[in-house]
C-alpha positions as a Markdown table, in Angstrom:
| # | Residue | x | y | z |
|---|---|---|---|---|
| 1 | Unk | 84.4 | 116.5 | 127.6 |
| 2 | Unk | 87.3 | 114.5 | 126.2 |
| 3 | Unk | 89.8 | 116.2 | 124.0 |
| 4 | Unk | 89.3 | 115.9 | 120.2 |
| 5 | Unk | 91.4 | 115.7 | 117.1 |
| 6 | Unk | 91.5 | 119.1 | 115.6 |
| 7 | Unk | 93.7 | 118.6 | 112.5 |
| 8 | Unk | 95.6 | 116.0 | 110.5 |
| 9 | Unk | 98.5 | 117.1 | 108.3 |
| 10 | Unk | 100.3 | 114.9 | 105.8 |
| 11 | Unk | 103.7 | 116.0 | 104.8 |
| 12 | Unk | 105.7 | 114.3 | 101.9 |
| 13 | Unk | 109.3 | 115.3 | 101.7 |
| 14 | Unk | 112.7 | 113.9 | 100.9 |
| 15 | Unk | 115.5 | 114.6 | 103.5 |
| 16 | Unk | 117.8 | 112.2 | 101.8 |
| 17 | Unk | 114.9 | 109.7 | 101.4 |
| 18 | Unk | 111.2 | 110.1 | 100.6 |
| 19 | Unk | 109.0 | 110.0 | 103.7 |
| 20 | Unk | 105.3 | 110.4 | 104.4 |
| 21 | Unk | 104.8 | 112.0 | 107.8 |
| 22 | Unk | 101.5 | 112.2 | 109.6 |
| 23 | Unk | 101.0 | 115.0 | 112.2 |
| 24 | Unk | 97.9 | 114.9 | 114.4 |
| 25 | Unk | 97.1 | 117.9 | 116.5 |
| 26 | Unk | 94.5 | 117.9 | 119.3 |
| 27 | Unk | 92.2 | 120.7 | 120.4 |
| 28 | Unk | 94.4 | 121.4 | 123.4 |
| 29 | Unk | 97.6 | 121.6 | 121.3 |
| 30 | Unk | 99.2 | 118.2 | 121.8 |
| 31 | Unk | 100.9 | 117.0 | 118.6 |
| 32 | Unk | 101.6 | 113.4 | 117.7 |
| 33 | Unk | 103.8 | 112.2 | 114.8 |
| 34 | Unk | 103.5 | 109.1 | 112.7 |
| 35 | Unk | 105.3 | 107.5 | 109.7 |
| 36 | Unk | 103.3 | 106.2 | 106.7 |
| 37 | Unk | 106.0 | 105.7 | 104.1 |
| 38 | Unk | 105.8 | 103.0 | 101.4 |
| 39 | Unk | 108.9 | 103.2 | 99.3 |
| 40 | Unk | 108.0 | 104.0 | 95.7 |
| 41 | Unk | 104.3 | 104.6 | 96.5 |
| 42 | Unk | 104.6 | 107.6 | 98.8 |
| 43 | Unk | 102.1 | 109.8 | 96.9 |
| 44 | Unk | 99.4 | 107.0 | 96.9 |
| 45 | Unk | 99.6 | 106.7 | 100.7 |
| 46 | Unk | 99.5 | 110.5 | 101.1 |
| 47 | Unk | 96.4 | 110.6 | 99.0 |
| 48 | Unk | 94.7 | 107.9 | 101.0 |
| 49 | Unk | 95.5 | 109.8 | 104.2 |
| 50 | Unk | 94.5 | 113.3 | 102.9 |
| 51 | Unk | 91.5 | 112.5 | 100.8 |
| 52 | Unk | 89.9 | 109.6 | 102.7 |
| 53 | Unk | 91.2 | 109.1 | 106.2 |
| 54 | Unk | 92.0 | 112.5 | 107.6 |
| 55 | Unk | 88.5 | 113.9 | 107.2 |
| 56 | Unk | 87.1 | 111.0 | 109.2 |
| 57 | Unk | 89.4 | 111.7 | 112.2 |
| 58 | Unk | 88.4 | 115.3 | 112.9 |
| 59 | Unk | 86.5 | 115.5 | 116.2 |
| 60 | Unk | 87.4 | 111.9 | 117.3 |
| 61 | Unk | 88.9 | 111.2 | 120.7 |
| 62 | Unk | 92.7 | 110.8 | 120.3 |
| 63 | Unk | 92.8 | 108.5 | 123.3 |
| 64 | Unk | 90.5 | 106.0 | 121.7 |
| 65 | Unk | 93.5 | 104.3 | 119.9 |
| 66 | Unk | 92.1 | 100.8 | 119.6 |
| 67 | Unk | 88.7 | 102.0 | 118.5 |
| 68 | Unk | 90.2 | 104.3 | 115.9 |
| 69 | Unk | 92.3 | 101.4 | 114.6 |
| 70 | Unk | 89.2 | 99.2 | 114.3 |
| 71 | Unk | 87.2 | 102.1 | 112.7 |
| 72 | Unk | 89.8 | 102.7 | 110.0 |
| 73 | Unk | 90.3 | 99.0 | 109.3 |
| 74 | Unk | 86.8 | 97.5 | 109.7 |
| 75 | Unk | 85.0 | 100.7 | 108.6 |
| 76 | Unk | 86.3 | 100.4 | 105.0 |
| 77 | Unk | 85.0 | 97.6 | 102.8 |
| 78 | Unk | 88.3 | 97.4 | 100.9 |
| 79 | Unk | 90.8 | 96.3 | 103.5 |
| 80 | Unk | 94.5 | 95.3 | 103.9 |
| 81 | Unk | 97.3 | 95.9 | 101.5 |
| 82 | Unk | 100.5 | 97.9 | 102.1 |
| 83 | Unk | 99.0 | 101.4 | 101.2 |
| 84 | Unk | 96.0 | 101.1 | 103.4 |
| 85 | Unk | 97.8 | 99.5 | 106.3 |
| 86 | Unk | 100.7 | 102.1 | 106.2 |
| 87 | Unk | 98.1 | 104.9 | 106.2 |
| 88 | Unk | 96.4 | 103.3 | 109.3 |
| 89 | Unk | 99.8 | 102.7 | 110.8 |
| 90 | Unk | 100.8 | 106.4 | 110.5 |
| 91 | Unk | 97.6 | 107.4 | 112.3 |
| 92 | Unk | 97.9 | 104.8 | 115.0 |
| 93 | Unk | 101.6 | 105.6 | 115.7 |
| 94 | Unk | 100.7 | 109.3 | 116.0 |
| 95 | Unk | 97.9 | 108.6 | 118.5 |
| 96 | Unk | 100.3 | 106.5 | 120.7 |
| 97 | Unk | 102.7 | 109.5 | 120.5 |
| 98 | Unk | 100.0 | 111.8 | 121.7 |
| 99 | Unk | 99.1 | 109.5 | 124.6 |
| 100 | Unk | 102.7 | 109.4 | 125.7 |
| 101 | Unk | 103.1 | 113.1 | 125.4 |
| 102 | Unk | 99.9 | 113.8 | 127.3 |
| 103 | Unk | 100.8 | 111.4 | 130.2 |
| 104 | Unk | 104.5 | 112.2 | 130.2 |
| 105 | Unk | 105.4 | 108.6 | 129.5 |
| 106 | Unk | 107.5 | 107.0 | 126.8 |
| 107 | Unk | 105.5 | 104.7 | 124.6 |
| 108 | Unk | 107.3 | 101.6 | 125.7 |
| 109 | Unk | 106.1 | 102.3 | 129.3 |
| 110 | Unk | 102.5 | 102.6 | 128.1 |
| 111 | Unk | 103.0 | 99.1 | 126.5 |
| 112 | Unk | 103.9 | 97.5 | 129.8 |
| 113 | Unk | 107.5 | 98.7 | 130.3 |
| 114 | Unk | 110.9 | 97.5 | 129.5 |
| 115 | Unk | 111.5 | 93.7 | 129.3 |
| 116 | Unk | 115.1 | 94.1 | 128.3 |
| 117 | Unk | 118.0 | 96.6 | 129.0 |
| 118 | Unk | 118.5 | 97.3 | 125.3 |
| 119 | Unk | 117.4 | 96.1 | 121.9 |
| 120 | Unk | 119.9 | 94.2 | 119.8 |
| 121 | Unk | 120.3 | 95.6 | 116.3 |
| 122 | Unk | 121.8 | 94.2 | 113.1 |
| 123 | Unk | 123.3 | 96.4 | 110.4 |
| 124 | Unk | 124.1 | 95.8 | 106.8 |
| 125 | Unk | 127.5 | 95.0 | 105.1 |
| 126 | Unk | 127.8 | 94.5 | 101.4 |
| 127 | Unk | 130.6 | 94.3 | 98.8 |
| 128 | Unk | 130.8 | 93.6 | 95.2 |
| 129 | Unk | 133.8 | 91.4 | 95.9 |
| 130 | Unk | 135.0 | 89.6 | 99.0 |
| 131 | Unk | 137.7 | 92.1 | 100.1 |
| 132 | Unk | 135.2 | 95.0 | 100.0 |
| 133 | Unk | 132.6 | 92.9 | 101.8 |
| 134 | Unk | 135.0 | 92.0 | 104.6 |
| 135 | Unk | 136.0 | 95.6 | 104.9 |
| 136 | Unk | 132.4 | 96.6 | 105.5 |
| 137 | Unk | 132.0 | 93.8 | 108.0 |
| 138 | Unk | 135.0 | 95.0 | 109.9 |
| 139 | Unk | 133.5 | 98.5 | 110.0 |
| 140 | Unk | 130.3 | 97.1 | 111.5 |
| 141 | Unk | 132.2 | 95.1 | 114.1 |
| 142 | Unk | 134.1 | 98.3 | 115.0 |
| 143 | Unk | 130.7 | 99.9 | 115.7 |
| 144 | Unk | 130.1 | 97.2 | 118.3 |
| 145 | Unk | 127.7 | 95.2 | 116.2 |
| 146 | Unk | 127.3 | 91.6 | 117.1 |
| 147 | Unk | 125.0 | 90.8 | 114.2 |
| 148 | Unk | 125.6 | 91.7 | 110.6 |
| 149 | Unk | 123.7 | 91.1 | 107.4 |
| 150 | Unk | 126.1 | 90.3 | 104.6 |
| 151 | Unk | 125.3 | 90.5 | 100.8 |
| 152 | Unk | 127.7 | 90.2 | 97.9 |
| 153 | Unk | 128.0 | 90.6 | 94.1 |
| 154 | Unk | 127.5 | 87.6 | 91.9 |
| 155 | Unk | 130.0 | 86.8 | 89.1 |
| 156 | Unk | 128.3 | 87.3 | 85.7 |
| 157 | Unk | 125.7 | 89.7 | 86.9 |
| 158 | Unk | 126.0 | 93.5 | 86.5 |
| 159 | Unk | 123.6 | 94.3 | 89.4 |
| 160 | Unk | 122.4 | 92.5 | 92.5 |
| 161 | Unk | 119.7 | 93.8 | 94.8 |
| 162 | Unk | 121.1 | 94.8 | 98.1 |
| 163 | Unk | 124.6 | 95.4 | 96.8 |
| 164 | Unk | 126.4 | 98.4 | 95.4 |
| 165 | Unk | 129.9 | 99.0 | 94.1 |
| 166 | Unk | 129.8 | 102.2 | 96.1 |
| 167 | Unk | 130.1 | 102.5 | 99.9 |
| 168 | Unk | 126.5 | 103.6 | 100.3 |
| 169 | Unk | 123.4 | 101.7 | 99.0 |
| 170 | Unk | 119.8 | 102.8 | 98.5 |
| 171 | Unk | 117.7 | 100.3 | 96.5 |
| 172 | Unk | 115.2 | 103.0 | 95.2 |
| 173 | Unk | 116.6 | 104.8 | 92.2 |
| 174 | Unk | 115.7 | 108.5 | 91.5 |
| 175 | Unk | 114.2 | 108.2 | 88.0 |
| 176 | Unk | 110.9 | 108.5 | 86.2 |
| 177 | Unk | 110.6 | 104.7 | 85.9 |
| 178 | Unk | 112.1 | 101.7 | 87.7 |
| 179 | Unk | 115.5 | 100.3 | 86.7 |
| 180 | Unk | 115.3 | 96.8 | 85.2 |
| 181 | Unk | 118.0 | 94.5 | 86.5 |
| 182 | Unk | 119.0 | 91.0 | 85.2 |
| 183 | Unk | 119.0 | 88.1 | 87.6 |
| 184 | Unk | 120.2 | 84.5 | 87.6 |
| 185 | Unk | 119.3 | 82.4 | 90.6 |
| 186 | Unk | 121.6 | 79.5 | 89.8 |
| 187 | Unk | 124.7 | 81.8 | 89.6 |
| 188 | Unk | 123.6 | 83.3 | 92.9 |
| 189 | Unk | 123.2 | 79.9 | 94.6 |
| 190 | Unk | 126.6 | 78.8 | 93.3 |
| 191 | Unk | 128.2 | 81.9 | 94.8 |
| 192 | Unk | 126.6 | 82.7 | 98.2 |
| 193 | Unk | 127.7 | 79.6 | 100.3 |
| 194 | Unk | 131.4 | 80.3 | 99.5 |
| 195 | Unk | 131.0 | 84.0 | 100.4 |
| 196 | Unk | 129.2 | 83.3 | 103.6 |
| 197 | Unk | 131.7 | 80.7 | 104.5 |
| 198 | Unk | 134.6 | 83.1 | 104.0 |
| 199 | Unk | 132.9 | 85.7 | 106.2 |
| 200 | Unk | 132.3 | 83.2 | 108.9 |
| 201 | Unk | 136.0 | 82.2 | 108.8 |
| 202 | Unk | 136.9 | 85.9 | 109.0 |
| 203 | Unk | 134.7 | 86.9 | 112.0 |
| 204 | Unk | 134.7 | 83.6 | 113.9 |
| 205 | Unk | 131.8 | 82.0 | 115.8 |
| 206 | Unk | 130.8 | 84.8 | 118.1 |
| 207 | Unk | 129.1 | 87.0 | 115.5 |
| 208 | Unk | 125.6 | 86.5 | 114.2 |
| 209 | Unk | 125.5 | 86.5 | 110.4 |
| 210 | Unk | 122.3 | 87.1 | 108.4 |
| 211 | Unk | 121.7 | 86.9 | 104.6 |
| 212 | Unk | 118.7 | 88.0 | 102.5 |
| 213 | Unk | 117.6 | 86.2 | 99.3 |
| 214 | Unk | 115.0 | 88.8 | 98.5 |
| 215 | Unk | 112.2 | 86.4 | 97.6 |
| 216 | Unk | 114.0 | 85.3 | 94.3 |
| 217 | Unk | 114.2 | 81.6 | 94.6 |
| 218 | Unk | 111.9 | 78.6 | 93.8 |
| 219 | Unk | 111.2 | 76.3 | 96.8 |
| 220 | Unk | 113.7 | 73.8 | 95.5 |
| 221 | Unk | 116.4 | 76.4 | 95.0 |
| 222 | Unk | 115.7 | 77.8 | 98.4 |
| 223 | Unk | 116.0 | 74.4 | 100.0 |
| 224 | Unk | 119.3 | 73.7 | 98.2 |
| 225 | Unk | 120.7 | 77.1 | 99.4 |
| 226 | Unk | 119.6 | 76.6 | 103.0 |
| 227 | Unk | 121.2 | 73.2 | 103.1 |
| 228 | Unk | 124.4 | 74.5 | 101.5 |
| 229 | Unk | 124.8 | 77.2 | 104.1 |
| 230 | Unk | 124.2 | 75.1 | 107.2 |
| 231 | Unk | 127.9 | 74.8 | 108.1 |
| 232 | Unk | 128.0 | 78.7 | 108.2 |
| 233 | Unk | 125.6 | 78.7 | 111.2 |
| 234 | Unk | 123.6 | 81.7 | 110.1 |
| 235 | Unk | 121.5 | 83.6 | 112.5 |
| 236 | Unk | 118.9 | 83.5 | 109.7 |
| 237 | Unk | 118.4 | 83.1 | 106.0 |
| 238 | Unk | 115.7 | 85.7 | 105.0 |
| 239 | Unk | 113.0 | 85.8 | 102.3 |
| 240 | Unk | 114.1 | 82.7 | 100.4 |
| 241 | Unk | 110.9 | 82.4 | 98.4 |
| 242 | Unk | 108.0 | 84.8 | 97.4 |
| 243 | Unk | 106.3 | 85.5 | 100.7 |
| 244 | Unk | 102.7 | 85.0 | 99.4 |
| 245 | Unk | 103.6 | 81.4 | 98.5 |
| 246 | Unk | 103.4 | 80.1 | 102.1 |
| 247 | Unk | 103.4 | 76.4 | 101.1 |
| 248 | Unk | 106.9 | 76.9 | 99.7 |
| 249 | Unk | 108.3 | 77.5 | 103.2 |
| 250 | Unk | 107.0 | 74.1 | 104.3 |
| 251 | Unk | 109.2 | 72.4 | 101.6 |
| 252 | Unk | 112.2 | 74.5 | 102.6 |
| 253 | Unk | 111.6 | 73.8 | 106.3 |
| 254 | Unk | 111.6 | 70.1 | 105.7 |
| 255 | Unk | 115.0 | 70.1 | 104.1 |
| 256 | Unk | 117.1 | 72.3 | 106.4 |
| 257 | Unk | 117.9 | 73.3 | 109.9 |
| 258 | Unk | 119.0 | 76.8 | 108.8 |
| 259 | Unk | 116.8 | 79.4 | 110.7 |
| 260 | Unk | 114.4 | 81.2 | 108.4 |
| 261 | Unk | 113.0 | 84.7 | 108.5 |
| 262 | Unk | 110.2 | 86.2 | 106.4 |
| 263 | Unk | 107.4 | 88.7 | 106.4 |
| 264 | Unk | 108.6 | 92.2 | 105.7 |
| 265 | Unk | 106.0 | 92.5 | 102.9 |
| 266 | Unk | 103.2 | 91.3 | 105.2 |
| 267 | Unk | 100.7 | 93.9 | 106.4 |
| 268 | Unk | 98.3 | 92.0 | 108.8 |
| 269 | Unk | 98.2 | 89.1 | 111.2 |
| 270 | Unk | 96.1 | 87.3 | 108.6 |
| 271 | Unk | 99.0 | 87.5 | 106.1 |
| 272 | Unk | 101.3 | 85.6 | 108.4 |
| 273 | Unk | 98.9 | 83.6 | 110.5 |
| 274 | Unk | 99.6 | 80.2 | 108.8 |
| 275 | Unk | 103.4 | 80.8 | 108.7 |
| 276 | Unk | 103.4 | 81.5 | 112.5 |
| 277 | Unk | 101.0 | 78.9 | 113.6 |
| 278 | Unk | 102.7 | 76.1 | 111.6 |
| 279 | Unk | 106.1 | 77.4 | 112.7 |
| 280 | Unk | 107.3 | 77.7 | 109.1 |
| 281 | Unk | 109.6 | 80.5 | 110.1 |
| 282 | Unk | 111.8 | 81.3 | 113.0 |
| 283 | Unk | 111.4 | 85.1 | 112.8 |
| 284 | Unk | 108.5 | 87.3 | 111.6 |
| 285 | Unk | 109.7 | 90.5 | 109.9 |
| 286 | Unk | 106.6 | 92.8 | 109.7 |
| 287 | Unk | 107.5 | 96.4 | 109.8 |
| 288 | Unk | 105.5 | 98.3 | 112.4 |
| 289 | Unk | 104.7 | 101.1 | 109.9 |
| 290 | Unk | 103.4 | 98.7 | 107.2 |
| 291 | Unk | 101.5 | 96.4 | 109.6 |
| 292 | Unk | 99.0 | 99.0 | 110.8 |
| 293 | Unk | 101.1 | 100.6 | 113.5 |
| 294 | Unk | 101.9 | 99.7 | 117.0 |
| 295 | Unk | 98.3 | 98.5 | 117.8 |
| 296 | Unk | 98.3 | 95.8 | 115.2 |
| 297 | Unk | 102.0 | 94.9 | 115.1 |
| 298 | Unk | 101.9 | 94.0 | 118.8 |
| 299 | Unk | 99.1 | 91.5 | 118.0 |
| 300 | Unk | 101.2 | 89.9 | 115.3 |
| 301 | Unk | 104.1 | 89.6 | 117.7 |
| 302 | Unk | 101.9 | 88.2 | 120.5 |
| 303 | Unk | 100.7 | 85.4 | 118.1 |
| 304 | Unk | 104.3 | 84.8 | 117.3 |
| 305 | Unk | 105.3 | 84.6 | 120.9 |
| 306 | Unk | 102.9 | 81.7 | 121.8 |
| 307 | Unk | 104.3 | 79.7 | 118.8 |
| 308 | Unk | 108.0 | 80.2 | 119.6 |
| 309 | Unk | 108.6 | 82.7 | 116.7 |
| 310 | Unk | 110.8 | 85.7 | 117.2 |
| 311 | Unk | 109.8 | 89.2 | 116.3 |
| 312 | Unk | 112.3 | 91.0 | 114.1 |
| 313 | Unk | 110.8 | 94.0 | 112.4 |
| 314 | Unk | 111.9 | 95.4 | 109.1 |
| 315 | Unk | 114.0 | 98.6 | 109.5 |
| 316 | Unk | 115.3 | 100.0 | 106.2 |
| 317 | Unk | 116.2 | 103.6 | 105.5 |
| 318 | Unk | 112.8 | 104.2 | 103.9 |
| 319 | Unk | 111.2 | 103.9 | 107.3 |
| 320 | Unk | 111.7 | 107.3 | 108.8 |
| 321 | Unk | 113.2 | 108.0 | 112.3 |
| 322 | Unk | 109.5 | 108.2 | 113.5 |
| 323 | Unk | 108.7 | 104.7 | 112.2 |
| 324 | Unk | 112.0 | 103.3 | 113.6 |
| 325 | Unk | 111.2 | 104.9 | 117.0 |
| 326 | Unk | 107.8 | 103.1 | 117.1 |
| 327 | Unk | 109.6 | 99.8 | 116.3 |
| 328 | Unk | 112.2 | 100.3 | 119.0 |
| 329 | Unk | 109.6 | 101.2 | 121.6 |
| 330 | Unk | 107.5 | 98.1 | 120.7 |
| 331 | Unk | 110.6 | 95.9 | 120.8 |
| 332 | Unk | 111.6 | 97.2 | 124.2 |
| 333 | Unk | 108.3 | 96.1 | 125.6 |
| 334 | Unk | 107.9 | 92.8 | 123.6 |
| 335 | Unk | 109.2 | 89.6 | 125.2 |
| 336 | Unk | 109.9 | 87.7 | 122.0 |
| 337 | Unk | 111.5 | 90.7 | 120.2 |
| 338 | Unk | 114.7 | 89.1 | 118.9 |
| 339 | Unk | 116.5 | 91.7 | 116.9 |
| 340 | Unk | 115.8 | 95.0 | 115.1 |
| 341 | Unk | 117.1 | 95.8 | 111.7 |
| 342 | Unk | 118.9 | 99.2 | 111.5 |
| 343 | Unk | 119.9 | 100.2 | 108.0 |
| 344 | Unk | 120.5 | 103.8 | 109.1 |
| 345 | Unk | 119.2 | 107.1 | 107.8 |
| 346 | Unk | 120.7 | 109.8 | 105.7 |
| 347 | Unk | 122.0 | 112.7 | 107.8 |
| 348 | Unk | 119.2 | 115.2 | 106.6 |
| 349 | Unk | 116.7 | 112.7 | 108.0 |
| 350 | Unk | 118.2 | 112.9 | 111.5 |
| 351 | Unk | 118.2 | 116.7 | 111.2 |
| 352 | Unk | 114.5 | 116.8 | 110.1 |
| 353 | Unk | 113.4 | 114.3 | 112.8 |
| 354 | Unk | 115.5 | 114.9 | 116.0 |
| 355 | Unk | 115.0 | 111.9 | 118.1 |
| 356 | Unk | 115.7 | 110.5 | 121.6 |
| 357 | Unk | 116.4 | 107.0 | 120.4 |
| 358 | Unk | 120.1 | 106.1 | 120.0 |
| 359 | Unk | 122.3 | 103.5 | 118.4 |
| 360 | Unk | 125.6 | 102.5 | 120.1 |
| 361 | Unk | 127.6 | 99.3 | 120.6 |
| 362 | Unk | 125.3 | 97.3 | 118.4 |
| 363 | Unk | 122.2 | 98.2 | 120.3 |
| 364 | Unk | 119.2 | 100.5 | 120.0 |
| 365 | Unk | 117.6 | 102.3 | 122.9 |
| 366 | Unk | 114.3 | 104.3 | 122.7 |
| 367 | Unk | 115.3 | 106.8 | 125.5 |
| 368 | Unk | 112.8 | 108.0 | 128.1 |
| 369 | Unk | 111.3 | 111.1 | 126.4 |
| 370 | Unk | 107.5 | 111.2 | 126.4 |
| 371 | Unk | 105.7 | 109.6 | 123.5 |
| 372 | Unk | 108.0 | 108.3 | 120.7 |
| 373 | Unk | 110.6 | 110.9 | 121.5 |
| 374 | Unk | 110.8 | 112.2 | 118.0 |
| 375 | Unk | 110.3 | 115.9 | 117.1 |
| 376 | Unk | 109.8 | 117.5 | 113.7 |
| 377 | Unk | 111.9 | 120.3 | 112.3 |
| 378 | Unk | 109.5 | 121.4 | 109.6 |
| 379 | Unk | 111.8 | 124.0 | 108.1 |
| 380 | Unk | 114.5 | 121.4 | 107.5 |
| 381 | Unk | 112.0 | 118.8 | 106.3 |
| 382 | Unk | 110.4 | 121.2 | 103.7 |
| 383 | Unk | 113.8 | 122.2 | 102.5 |
| 384 | Unk | 114.0 | 118.7 | 100.9 |
| 385 | Unk | 111.0 | 118.4 | 98.5 |
| 386 | Unk | 109.7 | 115.0 | 97.3 |
| 387 | Unk | 111.8 | 113.4 | 94.5 |
| 388 | Unk | 110.2 | 110.4 | 92.8 |
| 389 | Unk | 112.1 | 107.2 | 93.3 |
| 390 | Unk | 111.4 | 103.5 | 92.3 |
| 391 | Unk | 112.6 | 100.2 | 93.5 |
| 392 | Unk | 114.2 | 98.1 | 90.7 |
| 393 | Unk | 112.4 | 95.5 | 88.7 |
| 394 | Unk | 114.1 | 92.1 | 88.2 |
| 395 | Unk | 114.1 | 90.1 | 85.0 |
| 396 | Unk | 115.7 | 86.7 | 84.4 |
| 397 | Unk | 118.4 | 86.5 | 81.8 |
| 398 | Unk | 115.8 | 85.6 | 79.2 |
| 399 | Unk | 113.8 | 88.7 | 80.0 |
| 400 | Unk | 111.1 | 87.1 | 82.1 |
| 401 | Unk | 110.0 | 89.1 | 85.1 |
| 402 | Unk | 110.9 | 87.6 | 88.4 |
| 403 | Unk | 110.1 | 88.5 | 92.0 |
| 404 | Unk | 112.4 | 91.3 | 93.2 |
């Protein structure tokens, strides 16, 4: 008789960042780990897992990974959405981890093996003014990075999403309610081309520069910005318009040759099907954690491959080292994987989740440990209890809510 799932544990803790960890244990004692974190909605995902999903998994075959995915997705009338898909993703990733541990193979080998020697990563550089931004860019180059995302302050605005006056940035604030920030798209558009041009002049032509607009522009504003930064030669311009308004990208696309990236807020292949099939983006950004795990993310990336779209998964600090491991393993075995975001993790997270994956010389490597290659130090993890945090809310200067 095939082995069965004996227990499903859901652990919410905050080793420098709030994470939702799924631990699945089989009857013969094999343990698999998954990440199900949704920044600012951790307790909602944990409840979905504990109260609705976990009880249905007891007694199931842990090796039936695809059937379990279909069971969790199609077996519920209310489908999709970040909370449900992250919950499914946490389970799916843990099951792949179990399969790898049981067979003694790293997950990327189970997915078909390496198609590249290493996975190119990009890191973040930000600065409220140009000198501080260039200083951070230089630090990233000193790490061996060949690709850097650059964000800057905007004159006349007190806050800008993705930028801090400090040397460390985390968008979610520890407070009972979200911080409300003021935003002015026109000031932003007037500032960014000059900043990016100065960074390009500083680093030369051999470095890939990326920039994120965080969904805050109208189609016309996005087209103007994309045209204005064409001389910079960006690797990509990300999230120029609200992602759900897919028609907007067609307008932007028709006015610029600047490469576009979008999709970190998408959760299923159906969310991004039109954008991929109509080639409205150059890179699709779905996070493996939030897109239903390895089983579903690989289908999104396969659709992207046949349409000439690169896979470039979201990789912020609020995706735990387990979730990043899943993304690295999938990227290592995915032909059209273009680049992996690596924002980094707070040191307590590395201690709570010791991992085989490594970052060096601008590259990520999954290692060859069985499964995902991530362990759980529960004592360290539980020493950092959950601490509520919220992403900020953006309002225009007149007080109207805008997309964040």
